[in-house]
N, C-alpha and C positions, 0 to 999 in steps of 0.2 A: 504494500500500500504506500502511496505517496501522501505526505502530510500537506494539506493546503497551507500556504504561507500565513493566512489569517488566523490559523489555529496554533501558531507557534508563539511561545513566550520565552524571551531571554532577558534576564535581569542584567542591567548595565553593571550593577555592583558585582554580580557573579563573574563577569568578564574582566572588568577593570580591577577589582579588588581581590580576586581569587586566582583566575587563570593567569593573569599578567603580573603576579607578585611571586618573587622567588621564595621557595620553601625548601627546607631540608629534606622533607619526605613528600613523595608524589608531586614533585615540581613539574609544572607544565610550561612555565614561563620561558625556560631555556630553549626549547625547540620552537616555541611561538616567536620569540625574539629573533631567532635565526631566519624565520620566515618573513620578518619585517613587521610583526605586530608589536605595538607598544601601548602604554597607557594613553598616549597622545592620539593614537588612531584606533582605539578600541572599537569604535563604531564599525570600522571596516571588518574587523574580526567577527563582530556580531552579525553583520550582513552576510559574510561568507559562511558562517555556521548555519544561518537560516537557509541559504541557497543549497547547501548540502542536504539539509533535512527535507526541503521541498522538491528536490530533484533526484533523490535516490530512495531506494526501497527501505521502508521502516519495517523491521522484523521484531515481532513480539519475543521478548526474552523471558519474562516472568510476570506473574501476578503478585502484587504485594498488598498489604493492608491499606496502602495509600492509593493504589491504582495499578495500571499496567505499565511495565517498563519496556521501552523499545530501543533498539539499536539501529543507527543509520550510519553506514560507512560512506566515505567520500574522500575528496582531496582538498587540502588547503595548499594552494600554489604548488601543485604536483607532489605534495607530501601526504601520504595516506593516513587518515585518522578515523576513529570511531567516535560517534557522538551518542550520548545516552539521553533519552527523553522519558518523562513520566506523564502519562495520560491519567490525570487525577480522577478519582471516583466521584468527586463533587462538581466537575465541570467538563467541558469538551475541549479544553486547551492542552497542548503538549508543552510541558515545562522543561526547559533545558536543564540537565543535571550536571553533566561534565563531558569532557572529551579526553582522548588519549591517542598516542600513535598506534597505528594498526600493525 
């Protein structure tokens, strides 16, 4: 299934203050910085993540107490990634959870 763009939710704080911040464990900022994404252009990363989710197949991974978790694979500037989305039980939006290299 493809997720319609209007059903995608990505928090600016999740991208700017989580993905693009260096951490000792589970750091994602390192490879994102190498791809040219920074706190200054975090909107570009948000748009690119939305593009991946709306143009690639969403595959159900598991049912949780909070809703259904989906995985969408794609490329950020020719670099393979996996994005994770939650379709909450209380609405029809897919909320961005995280991403990691594929």
